[in-house]
C-alpha positions as CSV (number, residue, x, y, z in Angstrom):
1,M,-32.7,-1.8,16.3
2,S,-35.8,-3.6,15.2
3,E,-38.5,-1.7,13.3
4,T,-41.3,-3.6,15.1
5,L,-42.3,-4.8,18.5
6,R,-43.4,-8.3,19.5
7,L,-46.5,-8.1,21.8
8,T,-47.7,-10.9,23.9
9,I,-50.7,-10.8,26.2
10,A,-51.3,-13.8,28.5
11,T,-53.7,-14.9,31.1
12,P,-53.2,-17.8,33.5
13,S,-55.3,-20.0,31.2
14,E,-54.3,-18.9,27.7
15,M,-52.1,-16.8,25.4
16,L,-54.5,-14.1,24.1
17,I,-52.1,-12.6,21.5
18,D,-48.6,-13.1,20.2
19,C,-48.1,-10.5,17.5
20,R,-44.7,-9.9,16.0
21,D,-45.5,-6.9,13.7
22,V,-46.5,-4.1,16.2
23,V,-45.3,-0.6,15.3
24,A,-47.0,1.3,18.2
25,F,-48.5,0.4,21.5
26,R,-50.6,2.4,23.9
27,G,-51.5,1.5,27.5
28,E,-52.4,3.0,30.9
29,D,-50.9,2.7,34.4
30,M,-51.7,4.6,37.6
31,T,-49.8,7.7,36.3
32,G,-51.7,7.9,33.1
33,S,-51.5,6.9,29.5
34,F,-48.2,6.0,27.8
35,G,-47.0,4.9,24.4
36,I,-44.3,2.5,23.4
37,L,-42.5,2.4,20.0
38,P,-39.7,0.1,18.8
39,G,-36.4,0.9,20.6
40,H,-38.1,1.9,23.9
41,A,-36.0,1.6,27.1
42,D,-36.6,-1.4,29.3
43,F,-39.7,-0.7,31.4
44,L,-41.9,-2.4,34.0
45,T,-45.3,-1.1,35.2
46,V,-48.6,-2.2,36.7
47,L,-51.4,-1.6,34.3
48,A,-54.6,0.0,35.5
49,P,-57.9,-1.4,34.3
50,C,-57.9,-0.1,30.7
51,V,-58.1,-0.9,27.0
52,V,-54.6,-1.4,25.6
53,R,-54.3,-0.7,21.9
54,W,-51.7,-1.3,19.2
55,R,-51.1,-0.8,15.5
56,T,-49.5,-3.4,13.2
57,T,-47.3,-2.8,10.1
58,D,-50.4,-3.2,7.8
59,G,-52.1,-0.3,9.6
60,R,-54.6,-2.5,11.5
61,R,-55.6,-1.3,15.0
62,R,-56.3,-3.9,17.7
63,F,-57.6,-3.6,21.2
64,C,-57.6,-5.7,24.4
65,A,-59.5,-4.8,27.6
66,I,-57.4,-5.6,30.6
67,G,-58.7,-5.7,34.2
68,S,-55.2,-5.0,35.4
69,G,-51.9,-6.6,34.8
70,V,-48.1,-6.2,34.6
71,L,-46.4,-4.9,31.5
72,R,-42.7,-5.1,30.7
73,V,-40.6,-3.9,27.8
74,I,-37.4,-5.8,27.2
75,D,-34.6,-4.9,24.8
76,G,-36.8,-2.3,23.0
77,N,-38.5,-4.9,20.9
78,Y,-40.6,-7.0,23.2
79,V,-43.8,-5.9,25.1
80,G,-45.2,-8.6,27.4
81,I,-48.4,-8.3,29.4
82,A,-49.5,-10.8,32.1
83,C,-53.1,-10.3,33.3
84,R,-55.8,-12.2,35.1
85,E,-58.3,-11.7,32.3
86,G,-58.4,-9.9,29.0
87,E,-60.8,-9.5,26.1
88,L,-59.6,-9.0,22.5
89,G,-61.4,-6.9,20.0
90,D,-61.0,-5.2,16.6
91,A,-63.6,-2.5,17.1
92,L,-63.3,-0.3,20.2
93,D,-67.1,0.4,20.5
94,T,-68.0,-3.3,20.3
95,L,-65.3,-4.2,22.8
96,E,-66.5,-1.5,25.3
97,A,-70.1,-2.7,25.0
98,H,-69.0,-6.3,25.6
99,I,-66.9,-5.3,28.6
100,R,-69.8,-3.2,30.0
101,A,-72.2,-6.2,29.7
102,A,-69.6,-8.5,31.4
103,R,-69.1,-5.9,34.2
104,E,-72.9,-5.7,34.8
105,A,-73.1,-9.5,34.9
106,R,-70.3,-9.6,37.5
107,A,-72.0,-6.9,39.6
108,D,-75.3,-8.8,39.5
109,A,-73.6,-12.0,40.6
110,A,-71.9,-10.1,43.4
111,R,-75.3,-8.7,44.5
112,K,-76.8,-12.2,44.5
113,A,-73.9,-13.5,46.5
114,R,-74.2,-10.7,49.1
115,A,-77.9,-11.4,49.5
116,E,-77.2,-15.1,50.0
117,Q,-74.5,-14.4,52.5
118,T,-76.8,-12.1,54.4
119,R,-79.5,-14.9,54.5
120,L,-76.9,-17.4,55.8
121,N,-75.7,-15.0,58.4
122,A,-79.2,-14.4,59.7
123,R,-79.9,-18.1,59.8
124,A,-76.6,-18.7,61.8
125,I,-77.5,-15.9,64.3
126,R,-81.0,-17.5,64.8
127,Q,-79.3,-20.9,65.5
128,I,-76.9,-19.3,68.0
129,L,-79.8,-17.6,69.8
130,M,-81.8,-20.8,70.0
131,Y,-78.7,-22.5,71.5
132,L,-78.1,-19.7,74.0
133,R,-81.8,-19.3,75.0
134,P,-83.5,-22.7,74.7
135,R,-87.2,-22.9,75.4
136,K,-88.0,-24.8,78.6
137,P,-90.0,-27.9,77.9
138,E,-93.5,-28.0,79.3
139,M,-94.2,-30.8,81.9
140,P,-96.8,-33.3,80.8
141,G,-100.1,-33.6,82.5
142,R,-101.5,-30.1,82.6
143,T,-103.0,-28.0,79.9
144,D,-103.2,-24.7,81.9
145,G,-99.4,-24.2,81.8
146,T,-98.7,-25.5,85.3
147,S,-97.0,-28.7,85.9
148,V,-97.7,-31.5,88.4
149,G,-96.1,-30.8,91.7
150,D,-95.5,-27.1,91.2
151,G,-96.9,-26.2,94.6
152,H,-100.5,-25.3,93.6
153,A,-103.4,-27.1,95.3
154,Q,-105.4,-29.5,93.2
């Protein structure tokens, strides 16, 4: 049995971490927080949005914020995480502040997108109404609103 774990965290666009000297790992799934040590049984779970953390042989603690992802443990010495996005950090408070700012930026972008979508929907409805209820063109020749030959005496 190995004394360490190999940890990999990958997104579709990059390998965030490939660390071969992990002595302890901590993550969170929908059932709660869990830990993994070398020799752990094979395991597969869906990670909840969380900050995963691990400790290396030299005592360093590292962190990675995960939106969500899939974690698997293989042969008691490999922990692999596949996620859509992740953010590495050495200090938990700095990482949390960065994640909070990114979350606020995404929320602001979503608000702007909803406002633009509402504007476009209103414009489309106005166009449909103009098509369904077109204005009748006025007949030329009169300024009082009646047209020539509408049955009124001249």
